[in-house]
N, C-alpha and C positions, 0 to 999 in steps of 0.2 A: 504493500500500500504506500509506504513512504517513497518508494522509487517513482511511483506515478506523480506524486507531488513535486519531487525534484525535477522530473522531466518537464512537467508543466511550467515550473518556475523558470527553467532554462529557456523554454520556448517564449515565455513572456518577456524575459530580458532581451532576447534576440529581437523580438518584435519592436521593443522600445528603441533598441539601437538602430534598427533599420528604418522604422517608420516615424520615430520621434514620439512625443507624448500627445495622444489625441483621445477623443471621447471613447472610442472603441477599446483602446488599450486600457484606459482607466476603468472601464466597466469590467473587462476581463480580469484585471488585477483584483478588484473588489470581490468578484465571484470566487476567485482562486483562494483568497485569504479566508473568506467566510466558509468555503467548502472545507478547508483544512481544519478550521475551528469546529465545525460540526462533527468531524470524525475524530479529532484529537484534542479536544478541549481539556484543560486542567481543571480538576475539581478543587477549588480553593475555598477556605472557610468564609472569607468575606464576600464571596460571590453568592452566598445563599441569602444575603440580606440586602435590603435597600434602605436600611436605617442610616440616616446621615451621620449619626455618631459613630457607628461601626465602620462606615466608609472612611470617615475622618481618621480613625485610629489606624486602619490599614494603610491609608495613604501616607500618614506620618511615619509609620514603621518601615514602609517600603522605600523611603528616600535613602538612597545609597546603601541599601541592604538587600541581600539575596532572598528570594522567596522562601527557600528551604529553611533559612534561619528565622524568618518572620513567622512562619506557620505556628510552631509551638508557643512562641511568645505571644502572638495574637490571641490564641485560644485561652491562655492563662490570664492575660490582661483583661479580656472581656469577661471572664468568669469572676475576676476580682472587682472590676469596675464596669458593670454592664451598661451604664448610662452616664450622662453628664453630671447628674446630681451626686451619684456615688463617687465619681472621680473628683469632683470639686470638694467633697467632704473628706477625702483621703489626705493623709499627711504627705508632704514632699518626700519623706524618707520611704514611705510605702510605695509611692509611684516610681521613684528611682530604683527601688529594690526590684519591682516587677519588671522593670525595663532592662535590668542588668543582663549583659550578653549581647545586646543589639548594637551597642556603641552609639556615638553621637548623642550623649545623654541630654544635650540641650533640647532635643526633640521631645523627650519626656517632660521636661520642664515647660516647654511651650504648650504641649497638650494639656498639662495641668492648669496653666494660666488660661487657656482657651475655655476650659470647663468652668472656671470661675467667671469669666466674662459672659459666657452663655447664660449661666444661672443668674448672675447679678444684673445684666444689662438687656438680655434678650429673652427673658421669661422661660429659660430652659430649652429654647429652640434655636438651632443654628440659623444664622441670617440667610435670607433667600436671594442674595445677589452675590455674584462673583466679586464685584468691587468691594463690598462690605467684608467678605471673607479675607481678601488680601490685606486687610488692616490687622488681622490677627497674627501673632508671632509664629514664625515657622511656615507660613502659608504664602506661597507666591501665586502668580496667575495660573500656572500650569496645574498646581495642586488644587487650587480652588475650582478650576474648570473640571478637573477629573472628579472631584467630589460631586459636582452637579450632574455630570454625565452618569456616574454609577448610581447615585441616589435617586435622581429624578428622570433619567433617560432622555436628557435634552441634548440636541446635536451641536455641542460646542467644539471648537477646534483647540487642541492642545498637543504639545510634543513632549515626550520624555524619552529616556534612553532606548527602550525597546522599540518604540514607534519610530524614532529617528533611524535606528538600525534597519528596519524593514524598508523604509522609503529610500534610504541611501543604497541599499543592496539592489533594489529593483530599478530605480530611476537614475542613479548617479554612479554607475559602474566605472566610468572613465573620468570622473571628476574628483577634485580635491578642494579642501578648504571651503566646504559647502555650508553656507549660513542657513539658519533655520527659516529665514524669510523666503528661501527658495523651496523649502519643504512644506511650509504651511498651506500654500495654495493647493498642493496635491492632497493634503489631508482633508481640506475643505471640499475638494472636488470628488473625493472617493467615499466620504463618510456615508454610512448606511443610515439615512435619516429616519427610516421606520423603526430602527432599533440601534441607536448609537451606543448603548451600553454593551451589546454583544459585538458591535463593530470594534470598539476599543479593546474588549477582551480578546477578540480575534487577533488584532495587531500585537497585543502583548504576548500571546502564546506563540505567534509566528516569530516574533523577535527573540523569544526564549529559545525556540528551535534553532534559529540562525546562530545564536551565541555559541551553541555546541557543535555547529556544523561548518562554519566558514570563518576565515580570518575577520576580525572585528571591523565591519564597515564604518563604525563610528570614528575610527582614527582619521577618516577623511572629512569629518565635520569640523567647522571652524570653532566650535565650542568644546572640542575634545581636549581634556586635560588628563594626563596620566597620573593616577593616584600614587602618592608616595608610599613606600613600604610601611606596613603597620608595625612590624617588629622594631622595637627601640624608639618608636615615634612618640611625640607628645600625646597623640591620641591614646596610645597604649598606656602611657603613664597616667593620664587623666582617669582612665578606667580603673587602673590599679589603686589610685588614691581613693576613688569613690567606693570601690569594693571594700577597702580597709575601713573606711568611715561608716559604711552602711551596717557594719557589725554592731554599731552602737558605741564604738570606741571614740574617745576624745583624745587626739594625739597632737603633740607638739611637732613643729617642723623638724626638730632634731630626731625625734622618734621615727617620723615618717621617712626621713632621709636614710636612716639606718635600716629600717625594715625593708625599704624598696631598693636599697643600694644605689641611690641616685645622687648626683651632684647637688649640694644644698642650694646653690645659686639658681640652677635650673628649676629645682623643686619650688623655690620661693616665687619665681616668676609664674609658674603654672598655678600655684595656689592662689596667687593674687588675681589671676584671670578668672579662675573658677569662682572665687568669692565675688568678683564684680558681676559675673553672670547669674549669681544667686544660687549656684549649685551647692555651695558649702558656706558655713559661717565660722566666725572665730570669736572665742571668749577666753579671757585670762590666758592668752598665748597658746590656746589649744584649738584645734580644728575639729569640726563635726558637721554632719549633715543636718 
């Protein structure tokens, strides 16, 4: 079955090379991606719900994090904090503890802040406009649009890593330094308006397929940035600091430097940043969550 999809994919790419981009090519591309999804769709826990809260949690978790890592964390997080009111009532320590292992802990902090905003300012309901959502911490236009597509099935245009990968693979085989403003019109022209939720799910699944099958097309995007190694990075050290402090311990900089075997000057700089971000606090020369 997979061979048939690869053969059709190659045929489409050759047609695009020979004919250029036209209405017929775009139509066949849409049919091809939807057909793949109908036969090979991934069953993901957030796809069983249209609850804006659950969609928000999944979108925040999926930022810069692989699906396989998100699935168990999402299930646990939703079981602990099933709605905005429960999340808003939770302590920062409990929220960060539930997030441990996903990295980029500022996303958890942003989600906690959003829950407070929704409960205090929006009567417990997520705002009903993309513009309003982008005012929330950790939510850009693409994430806000994705939330509306998946929660309300509205045909908005947005681009993220997997979507970008699909369009570059099919339509820009011989191009480099491709800006998103060349991709956006193609997304708009191919969107399945009757069911945009399934259309974007189709693109996401096809992008995941390509990730494991071809050299990364996204390196030819103008927004591509190679991620720095995690081992030994400040990101890793931030996670280690938080893990230590989430045990309930209150530790001095000297104790943390010794426990983590890190240069005190580097540690002091990172602690200051985490304190400024509101992830940790300091009292009597000791750090805690």
